N, C-alpha and C positions, 0 to 999 in steps of 0.2 A: 703405473698399472697397479691395480688393487690386489689384495690378497686372494679373494675368491677367484679372480680371473688370471692370477699370476701363474697358476699351474699350466704345464704344457697339456694341450688338449689330447684326447677328449676329457671334458670336465663333467663328471657324474657325481651328484650328491644325493643324499637321502636325509629326510627328516624323520626320525623314529616315530612309530605309532605312539599315541598317547600325548605327544607334544601338540601344542596349538600350531598347526601347520602354517597358517597365514601370518600369525604373529611372529613366529620364528623367521619366516621368509622375509617379512618386512624389516624386522630388526637387524637381520644379517646384512641386507642390502644397505640399510641406513648407516650402520656402523662402518661398512666397507667403502661405500661410495661417498658418504657425507651428504649433507643437505643440498650442496650445489650439484654434485655429480649424479644425485638421484634423479633429477629431472631429465637427464639424458638417457636413462635406462628405459627398456621396454620389457614388459612382463606378459607372458602368454599363459592364461589359465584354461582349464578344460571347459568351464561353463560360465555363462553370464552371471549367475548367482555368485560364483567364486570370484569373478572380476569385481563385482560390487563390494564383496566382503574384503577383498584385497585393498581396495581404496580406503575402506574404513579402518583397516589395520594401520595403514600409513598415517591416517589422520590422528589416530590415538597416539602415535609416536611424537606428534608435534606438540602434545599437551596444551592444546588451545592456541598455539602460535601458528605463524604462517609457514607453509611448506610447499615447495613446488613438487607435485607428485610425478612419479614416472608414468609412462603410457601403459595402461593395463588393458589388455584386450583378451576376449574369449575366443579361442580357436575351435573349441568343441571336441568332446570325446565322441567320435563318430559312431561307435558301437551302441551308444545310449540314445542317439537321436537328438542330442542337444544342438540347437542351431549354431553354426560357427560364426565367428565375427565376420564383419563385412569385407569379403575379399573380392568384391565386384570389380575393383580396378584391374584385377588379373583376368577378368572373364570377358574381355572385349571380343575375343574370337570364339567364345563358346555360345551355343544356343541357349535361350532362356530355359529355366527349369520348369518342368511340368508340375502343376499344382497337385497336392496330395489327393484332393477329391477327384480331379480329372484322371489321375493315375489309376485310382480304384475302378472308375467306370470303364476306362480303356482296357484294363486287364480283365474286367468282368466280361467284356465283349469277347475277348480271346478265349476265356473259359467257356462261354456259351457256344462259341464257334468250333472249338477243337476238343473240349474235354467230354469224354463219353464214359462216365462211371456206370458200373452195374448196380442195379437195385433201386435207383431213385431218379425222379424227374429233375431235370436241370431247369430251375426257375430263375428269375432275375434276382430274387432274394438269396438263393443258394449261391448263385454266381458271384454276387458281391461278397458273401462270406468267404468264398474260396479266393476271391481277388485279394482280400486282406492277407491271407497266407502267402499268396503269390508275391505280394509287395515285400513281405519278409524274405522270400527266396531271392528276389532281385537285389534287395538291400545287402544280403549276405554276399552275393556274387560281386557287387560293386565294392563293398568295404574290404573284402578279402582279395579283390582284383583278380578274380578267377574267370577265365573264359571257358564256360561250361559247354559250349556248343559241340566241340569235338568229343569231349568226354561223354556227353549224353548220347551222341550218335554211336560211340563205341559201346556204351552200355546196352542201348536198344538193339544193336545188331550183334551183340554177344562177342564182340571182337576185343573187348578190353582184357588186358592181362590181369584178370582178377578172379578170385575164387567164387565171386558172386556172378552167376549167369542169370540173365533176366527170365529165362524159361523156368527157372527153379524158384522164382519169387512168387509170393502170393499174387493173385490176380489184380488186386488193388494197386500194388506197387508197379506191376507191369503197365497198367493203364496210365499211372502217374508219370512213369519214365517216358513213355511214348508221347504223352502230352507235353512234358517239359522239353523234350527234344524238338518239338514243333515250335513252342512258344519262345524259346531262346533265339530262334531265327526270326519269328514274326514280330517280336517286341521292338528290336532295333529298326526293323523296316517301318513299323507304324510310327515310331518316334521321328524318323526321317521325313515321313509324309506330313507330320504335324509341325516339323521345324522346331522341335523341342528336345530337351535332354532329360533323361531320368535324374531325379533330384539327388539320389545317392551317388550316381556316377559323377554328377557335376560337382558334388561336394569333394569327392576324392580328387577330381581333376584340379580343383582350385588349390587343394593342399599340395598337390604335385607341382603345380605352377609356382606356388610360393617357394617351394624347395629349389626349383630351377632358378628362380630369380636370385635367391640368396647364394646359390652356388656360383652364379656368374658375377654377382656384385655383393659379396659378403658384407653384412652390416658391421660398421666400425664402432658402434655404441654398445654398451652392455645389454645383452639380450638373454633373458632367463625364461625357459619353458618349465613350468612347475605344476605338479599335481596330477599329471597324466600317467596312466599305466601303459600307454602305447599299444592298445589291443589291435587297432587297425594298422595294417602294413604302412599305409601312407603316413599316419601319425608317427609310427615307430621310426620310419626313415627320416622324418622331419626332426625328431628328437635327436637322432644320431648326427644329423647335419648341424643342429644348434650346438651340440656338445663340442663340435670341432671348430666352431667359429672363433675368430680372434678373441672376442670377448663374450663368448657364449657359454652357457651352463644349463644343465638339466638337473632339476631337483625332483627326486622320486618320493612318493608317499609311502612310508613304512616298509622299506626293504629290510628284511630280516638278516642282519649281519651276524647273528649269533648261532643260526642253525648249522649243525655240523655238515661237512661236505657230503657224507654218505646220504644223509636225509635230503640235502639239497638236490642231489642227483635223482632222487626218487619223486621230486615234486611233479605233480600232474595238473591237468587243467582245472580240476575241482579244488585245488589247494589255494589258500589265500595268496601265496607267492607265485602262483602259476603264470600270471600275466607278466610280472616283473622278470621272472626267469626267462620267458620267451624273448622279452625285449632285450635283455642283456646278451643272450645267446645270438640274437640276430646281428648284434654289433660286435660280437667276440670280445665282450667286456667281462672280465673276471669280477666276481662279487667283491673280492678284496680291493679292487681298484675303485670302488664306489666309496666316496668319503662321506662322513657324517657332516652335515651342514654346520659351519663353525659355531653358531650360537646354540645349536641343539646338543652339543656335547654335554652329557649329564655327569654330575658328580654325586648325585643322590642315587643310592642303590634301590630305593623303593619303587621308583617309576620303572627302572630296568627290570625289577622282579616281576611286575605285572605283565610286562611285554614278553618276558621269557616264559612265564607260566602259560600265557595264551598260545604262544608259538609252539610250546611243547605239547599242549593239548591238541592242537590242530596239525601236528606234524603228519607227513604222509602215512597212509595206513600201513605200508610195508615197514616203516621205520618204528612203529609202535611196539614191535616185539621186544625192544630193549627199554620199555618204559620203566620197569622196575629198576634197571640199572641207572637210567637218567634220574629217577627219583632219588636213588641213593647218592648220586653225585651232587644233586642240588641240596640234599640234607647235609652232606658233608661240608658244604660251604658255610654253614653256620659257624660263627666265630665267637670269641669271648664276649663280644658286645651284645650277643644275643640275636644277631641278625639271622632270620630264617627266610629263605626265598619264598616259601609257601605262605607263611604268615604275612610277610610284607606284600607279596603279590596279591593276596586276597583283601588287603586293607583298602577300604573304600569301595569294595565290590560286594553287592548285596543281591540275593536271589529271592524273588517272590513267585511262588507257585500258586496261582489263583485257581479256583474251582471252575469258573466260567466267565463269560465276557463282562457281565455287569460288575462282578467282583473285581476283575482286573482294572476296568475303567475307573471304578471308584477309588481304588488305591493309587492309580497313576495320578488322578486329579488331586488327591491329597498330597502326593509328593510334589507336584508342581506348585500347589498353593503354599506348601511349607517353604519352598525355595524363596518365595517372595518376602518372607520374614527377614531375610538377610539383604540389606541394601546392595543394589547393583548386581546381585547374583542372577544368572540366567539359567533357566531350565529348558531343556529340549527333549521332546518325545520323538524318538526315531522308530518308525514302524512302517512296513509295507502294507499293513492291514488298514485299509481306508475305513472299514466299518468300525474297528476299534478306535481309530482316531476320532471319528464323529461321536462315539459314545463318550470319550473323554471330554470333548468340547461341550457336550450337553451337561456333563457333571460340573464343569468349570463355571457354568452359568449360575450355579448355586451361590457363588460369591460375586456374581456380576462380572466375571472375567471372560475375555475372548482371546484365545491364543492365535498367533499368526500361523495359519496352516497353509502349507505349500500345496495341499490337495485341492484347495478351493472348495466351491460348492457346485454340485451338479446343476446344470440348467434345468433338469427335470424337476428339481425341488422348488424352483421359482414359480411365481404366479404365471408368468408367460409360458414357461415350460409345461406346467400342468394343464393349462388351457389348450395348448397345441396338442398335447398327448390325448386329451379327451376328444378333441375333434377328429384326430386320427382314428381313435377307437370307434367313433360313430360312423366312419366310412365303412367299417367292417360290420358293425352291428348297430344300425340306426335306432333300434328299439330298446337299447340297454337303458333302463330307467335311471340307474346310478350315474351313468355318463351324461344323460340328458339333463338331470338335475344339476350336475356339476357345472355344465356349461351355462344353464339358465341362471344359477345362483352365483356364478363367478363374479369376483370383484370387477372385472373388466366387462362383464356381459351387458348387452344393451337391453335385455329383458329382465334384469334382476329385480326391478321394482314390482313387476307383475308376477314374479315366479312363485310366491308363496301359495297362492290359491291353486295354481297348476300342480304344485308339489302335493298339496294336501288332498285334492280331489282327483287329479288326473293320473298321477304317476305312483301313488302308493299302492299297497297290496300287490296282487299278482302281476306278472309281466304282461303288458298289453300285446294283443296279437298283431296289431297294426296301428298306424297313426290315427285312423278313423275311430278306433275304440276309445282312445284318449279324448278325441273331440266329442264323442258321445257322452263321456263321463262329465264333460264340462257344459252340457246343454243348459243347465240352470244358471250358468255364469257367463253371459254373452261377452263381456269385456275380456275375461280371461281366455275364453274360447277364441276370440279374434287374435289375441297375442299368440296363442298356441298354433293357430293355423299359419300365421306368418313364420313362426319359428320352425315348425315341422316342415313347411314347404322348403325352407333353406336346407335343412338337414337331409330331406329326401332327395333334393337336387344334388347335394354333395355325394350321397350314396349312389345315386343313379349315374354319376359321372364315370363310374368304373364299369359300366356295362360293356365297353369295348376297350381293347388295349391301346395305350397311348405312350408317348415318350414321358419319361420321368419328369422332365422340365415342365411339360404341359400340366401334369397332375399337381406339381408343386405350385404353379401359378394358380390353379383352381383352389388348392389348399389355402394359400395366402388370401385369396379373394374371399373364400368362405369364412376364414377366421376374422377378417376385417369386417365383414357384414354382420357377424355375431357379436361385435365389440362396440362399445360406446365410442363416440367421437370419431366415427368412420375408421376405426382401427388404429388411431394414433396412440391410444393408451398401450396397445400391445407391444409397441416397439420402443417404449421409453425405458430409461435406465440401462444398467449394465446387462441385465437379462434380455431386454428387448433388443439391444444392439447386437448381442451375441446371437440371438435367434435370427435376427434380420440378416446378419452376415452369413450364417449357416444356410439359410433358405435361398438367399440370392446366389450363393455359390452353387447350390444344387440346380437352380434354374440355368445358370451359365454352363456348368460342367455336365449336367445330366441331359443335354440336348441329344436326341437320337437314341437314348438308352431306353428300350421299351419295357414297360411294366404291364403285366397282364391282369392283375387282380388287386382289389382293395387290400387283401391280406398282405400281399407282397409289398405294396406301397407303405402300409402302416408299419410293417416290420423294418423296412429299409430306413424310412425317415425317423421312426420312433427310436431305433437303435442309435442313430446319429444324435438325436436330442438327448438321449439318456447318457451318452458318453461325452457330451460337450460339458466343459467345466468352466465355471466363472471364477476368475481370480481378480477380485476388486479391492483387495487390501481392507480398508475400513478401519474402524476404531478398535484395533487389537492391542493387546498388552505388549510393550516392547521387550519384556523379559520372559515371555512364554512363547515357545516355538513348537510346532508340530510338523515334522518333516518326514518325507519318504527316505528310503535308504540312499537313493541317488542324490536327492536334494541336500542331504546332510553332509555330503562330502565337503570338506574344507570349512564347515561351519563351526564356530566357536561357541561353547556353552560351559557353564560351571558344573551343572548336573546333567548327566545324560541318562535317559530312560530308554532302554532298548526293549521294545515290546513286540509281541507276535512271534516269539521264539518257539515256533512249532514247525515240524517238518511239513513242507508243502506251503507254508506261509513265508517263513524266513529261515532257510532258503526256500524259494519258490520251486515247485516241481517244474521240470523242463516242459515247455509248451508242446502240445500235440501238433505235429506237422502233417497235414493231409497229403502232402506231395512227396516228402522225403523221409525215407527210413534211415536208420543209423548207417547201414552199409552204403546207401546211396550218398549220404553226406560225405562219408570217408572217401568214396570213389571220386567224388567231384572236388575233393580238396577243401571242403568247408569245415569249419571248426565244430567240435562236438558240443552237444547241449550243456555239458558240464562246465564249459568255459564261463557261462553266466553264473554258475554256482560258485566258481572260484572268485569272480569279481565280487559277488555278494559276501563271500567269506572274508575278503580283504576289507570291505566296508565294515563288517562286524568287528574285526580285529582292531581297525583304526579307532572305532568308537569305544570298544570295550577296554581299550588301554588308557582311557582318560582317568583322572583322579577320583571322581565321584560318579560311579556307574551303578545303575539298577537294572537287573535283568528280570524281565517279566515273561512268564510262560503260563499257559492255561491248560487245564486238564480236559476241558470241553470247550469247543468253539462252535457257536451257533447250534448247540445241542449235540454235536457230534464229538465222540472221544478223539483226543489228540495225542500225538507222539511228540515228546520233547525234541527241539531242534538238535540235529546231530552235533553241532558245535557245543551246545550247552551240555549235552549228554557226555561228550568226550571230556569236557572240562570237569564235570562232576566225577567222572570215573577216575581221572588223573588225581584229583584231590582225595578221593576215597583210598586210592593206592598209597597216598602219602599220609593217610590217617588224619586228614584235616577236612573241615567242612566249610562250604561257602556260607557266610553268615546270612541269616534271614532277618525279617523285620516284622514280627507279629504285632508290634504296636501300630504299624501303619494299617494293618487289617482291622485292628480294634478301633482306630480312629474312624476309618471308613464305615465300619459297622455302626458306631455310635451316631454318626451323621444320619444314618438311615432309620434308626430305631426311634421309638417314642421318647419324648423328653421325660427324663426321670425326675428332675427337680422343677417340674412345671409349677407355675403359680396356682394358687387355689382356684382362681377363676377359670383356669384352662382345664376343662374336664371333657371326657367324651360325652356325647349327647346321651340323655336318658331315653329309655323306651318311651315312645310317644303315647300319650293318653289324652287325645282330644275329647272334649266334652261339649259338643255343639248344643245349642238350645233345642228343646223338645220339638218345637214347631218345624224345624228344618230336617228332622230325622225322617227316614223313609216310612211311607204308609203302605207300601206294597213291595213285594220281593218275589222273584222267581225261584224255583227250587234249585236251579244251578247256582244262583247267588247265595242261597242259604248254605250250601256246602262251603263257600268261601267265607261266609259270615261266621260259621262255626269255627273255622280254622284260623282265619286272619281278619278279624273285624275291621282293622285299619284299612284294608283294601276296599271294604264297602263304604267307609267314611270318605276315602279319596275319590271313589268312583261316583257315588250317589250324592254326596253332600258337597264336596268340592267340585264335582262335575269334571274331573280329570280323566280323559280317555287316552289309552295307549295308542300312539300313532302306528298305523301299519308300516311295515318296512317296504322300501322300494325294492322291486325285483325279489319279492319274497321267495326264498328257496323252497323247493319241494320237500315238505316234511310230513311227518305222520298225521298231523292235523288235516292237511289238505287231502291226503289219501283217505283219511277217515270220512271227511265230508263227501268225497266222491262215492265211497262204498255205501254210505247212508242214502245218498240220493238214488243210486242204482236200485237199492233194495226197496226204497219208497215207491219208485215208479213201477217196479216189477209187480208189487202187490196192488197198487192203485189201478193199474191197467189190466190186472187179472191175467197175466201172461200164463201160458200153459206150462205144465211141469214136464219132466222127462228131458230128452235130448233137445227138443225145441226150446224148452225153458232155459236150458244151459246156454244155448247159442244166443238167446235173447239177452240173458244176463251179461254175457261177454260183451255184446254190443252196447248195452246200457253202461257198463263199467268204462268202456273206452270213451263214450260220449260224456260221461260225468267227469272223467279226467281231463278231457279236452276243454270242458267248461271251466276247469280250474286253470286254464291257459298253460298247461304243461307243454314243453317242447317235444318234438318228435323223439329226441334222444331219451327224455325222461319217460315218455310213454313206452318206448321200446324196452326200457329197463323193467317196467312193470308188467308188460304184456305176457311174459312167460307164466305169471301167477294167475292170469285171468281164468283159465280153465279149471284150476283147482278151486278157486274161489266160487265159480259158478256151480261146480259139481256139489260142493258142500252146502251152498246156500239153497239150491233146488231140493236137495235131500232134506234139509231143515224145513223148507216150506211144505214139502209133501207130508211130513210128519205133523206139522202144525195145522194143516188144512184138513186133516182126516176127520176132526170133529165138527167141521163146517162152522167155525165161529164167525161172528161179524167183526170185521176189522175197522178200527178207528186209527188212521195213519196220520201222524204229524199234525194233530189237532190241538187246539189250545183249551185249557180249562182254568177255572178260578174258584177260590173258596174265600168267602168273606167272614170275618169274625170280629167281635167287638173288643176293644181295649179301652184303657182309661182315656185315651185321646180321641177315640172314635173308631171308625171301621178300618181294619187292616185287610189287605188282599194278598193272598198267596196264589201265585200263578205257576202254570207249568205248560210245557209243550211236549207231549208224549211221542216218543218214536213210534210206539205201537201199543194199542189196547185191543185185546181179544175178548169179546163178549161171548161167553158160552152159556149153555143152559144152566150149569151148576155154579157159575161164578164168573169173575172177571180177572183175566191175567194181564199183567202189565210188563212189557218188555222194553229194555233199553239196550240198544246195540253199541258195541264197543269194537274197535279194531286193535286197541291196545289191551293191556292187562286190566281187568275189572277189579274193583276192591273186594276184599274178602268179606264173608258174611259177618265175621266178628267186628270188622270196622264199621259196617253198615248198621249193625244192631247197636253199637256203642254211640251212634249218632254223628259220626264224622263224615259219613257219606249218605245223607238222607234223601237223595234225589228220588229213588223209587218209592220209599215209604211215604214221603210227603205227596208224591204224585198220586199214590193210592188214597191218601186222605182227601185229596181234591175230588177223586172219583167217588169216594164214599159219602162225603159231606157237601160237596159243591156240585158244579156242572162241568161237563166236558162236551165241547162242540155244541153248547147250548142245551144239552140234555142231562137230566139227573138220572143216576143209575142206582137202583136199590138192591142189586144182587150182592152176595158176599164176595169178599176178596179171595181170589184164587192164588196163583203163583206170582211172585214178584221176581223177575228173572233178568239177570245180565246175560246177554248173548254176545259172545266174542266171535266175530266173523274174521277168519283168517284163511289163508290158503291151506292151512293144516286141518281145518274143520270148523264147524259151527258148534261151539261148546257153551252149554247152558250152566250158569252158576246161580242158584237160588239165594235170595237174601235171608229167608227165614231159616233159623236153625231148628234142630229137632226139639220138640216139646213146646214150641211157640207158634201160634198161627199168624198168618199174614194180617188178619184183622187186629190182633193184639199189637203187632209191630207197628201197624199204621197208627193206632191210637197212642202208643207210647211216643212215636216220633212227633205227632201233632201236639201232644201235651208238652213235650220238651221244647218245641218251637215256640208255642204260646208263652211259656215261662220266660224264654229268652227275649221275646219281643216285649213283654211287659217290663222286663228289667231295663231294656234299652229305651223304653219310653221316658225314663227318668233322666233329667239333665245331668245328674251326678254320675251316670254310668259311662265310663270311658270306652272309646273304640281302640283297644290295644292292638299292637302289632304282634303277629306270630304267637298266638296263644296255644296253638297246637302244631308246632313245626314238624313233628313226626309224620303228620298226615298231609303235609304239603307236598304234592307230587313233583312240583318244579318251582323254580325261582319265581317269586311274586312280581307282579308288574309295578308295585309301589314300594319295593324294598329300599330303593335308593332314597325315595322321599322320606321314608321312615328312619333313614340313617341307621339301618340295621347293623352295618359293619361296626359302627362306633359302640353301640351299647351291647351288642351280642358278642362281638369278637374282642374289641379293645376294652370295653367297660367291664363292670363287675356283674351286670345283670345276665341272667341266662333266660332263654326262652322257655316258657312253661310248656309242659306236654299235655296238660289237661285244662279244659275251659270251665271247670266247675265253679271257680270263683265268680265268674260272670253270671252264672245262673243264680248264685246266691246274692248278688248285688241288689 
């Protein structure tokens, strides 16, 4: 009999935190049993990942030689939902397990039948959401082996010997308790009807049967159950049984044997040792009876110092009152050799406090990349924050590296997933231009080759009212119109399928059929690869298990199926680096790495906040005998201590996460507080932040050839330069000549956006149109005019294809707009002028190249007996008179020049210029802002503006005159359409050039 198994049972061992658990376990068994005896042993690990790692640990012991491995099997830590190893040979007399999908639907039916919450309607979508929480409730009952039926009946009928009486609870908890008291009876009855068994109950039953078998026929070979904390009663009892087998042993992960007895008695659920304390108490095992695994006995004090430091930092809250005393004791242990528990405990432990997500991810990526500089060294990032893990993965691509991530990739990020989500969205909103274009242009789409014209002509600009409007836009393109008619008919049929309620399975069949008809190769492309196989499995499961589950609307269906697609994960392996790992806290258990990076150390992230339970309050959980939510916090704390005890550990916390301020993890905060009490600091690593920053900033020692782009100065030939210009283009010409070059010479036009949002420009067009029609049709003034203007405004906004919600948002402003506009009209009509509304005018003048035409379309010209007034309506803020006089906003002055020297509406006018007015129309009033300043007449302004414009045109007639970008940025009201083409960021921000504020140099050219 070997040394490990020579002790009289029970045999309880522990491998200290900070040790490589699997390496120590493998080496201990190898040394104890020898190469021949090892093959007869059986090892049970908590998870399948642990079992695979265990086999690798034994392989490394062989040093490339042959070795008969023991049987390594995963039994599953039930509280974390890891699938157990195959115990089906014990299940011959048990019904089959209910699938997880079918379970949700069956429980959702119970929710819809019996749950009557106040304040909201019970829909199929809400029922499925509540069913997920109900699954957790039944999991807890099964894993804790609690029969809740009698206890719930007692609670509901107020007969429980408890201080909590249901009539004193909030209404919500009363409804929940009554519902649960019904469902705990109905669920077993429904399972009997199906001839199936709840998966959690079946899992526990299998573990129990295994224990019964080993009790009747104890295994005679070495049997080790290692790495489990025994949180589920069935697993805890199995561990006790194994410890008492003739050649059985239990190896615990990281039991704290140094914590004083007083503090041990105060350990609670949220403490890292909480689960292990409950396990030992369940079996009446004293902590002193648990032996350290033989090969894990340490002679070096450094590793013990780290472990002790962490255990002191995380000791029970009640025991921290003597922290100063404990600090003094630890300080007193320093000996003549200079050993200091704090200094040694912090050796190899580094803290990085990043400002935000990107900074944290960049520094983590640098740490992982640096690890690869040492041959055979492995780096592992451990974080429960999937978003941070993906940011790190993105940063690693800088070096062409891909880490092996346990989180996988969401199905929703794949081509198949995005295509399916788009089709789901079109069931709810079949006129969403962005979704329509996404389906049309998708790599898998059958209409992809014909989609560009439909995109450009049919679906850009404002949202269409219906499918026929898009068809009408394509009248001049019959081939594209035919494609659109076929495509839109399929989308409309898909949307119309939800006109009546149907079973979820029927809708899923229609969903699959629609997706396949919209895909090339009759849908075969959709189901190819790992993403296609995953989506196919998901949808076929919904068809099978969703039979009879009624869905009433497209919204509910899209929410249900969309949520399942978004939560589905692809784990395909792939070409990942063997020495870079990204793991969740659970997946990291028993994993070996040389450098551990623990990230996401913010409260609510790690540890996670207890989940909100819609059915059970804390008193209800206690009354039913279910564990407190803090138990998960204790397990997470145990994971943290196990990882943080390693030799090379980096702790990463952020001050802001996704823009929101964060609080440092309670574990890290307590560790820092303990160190501050001892007057020591956890080391930081500013050089890592510097490296990450240098990778992101501009190259300082760039070669001479690598320079930011210079300000563009195109000089096209004279013959291609414009020979006509509108007054609105002149404003752009004065401020940003490059925009005129791109638009008029390169003929580059800005594409309209699909589903253009309602912005001030669209509202301005609508107000302009209403004002134009009001004057042209000579509507009456007074109250009748106000009512007419309100109607015109609504019609104009509808012509902009605003939704009912957008119009409703604007409607409260209509009456004020109408009142002020009619008052303005009453005043302007008093002199009985002749109105010229929205007419075009032109003025021709000679240049060195020939005739140049200046054009305008005036909002309104009022011809009076004593002169001509020109009005330009604005719904935003008009320019100041100073800006207009300076020549940066010459629209009104050049329009006046066309009236004075050219023709408008085919008529020449010889009257003097009157007022040049900007009229700001808003719900606050119609405010007039004249262009002319005191001491200067409109005629003088007009002549000055025309002379300035002619000078500029003569300058630009020369081929040597460049079209510069941003010559007057101060007067650019918004970002230019061609700024990216001009590479503005490079020369204006990164380069040495600055944008000029004055265009004078061009006039002098």
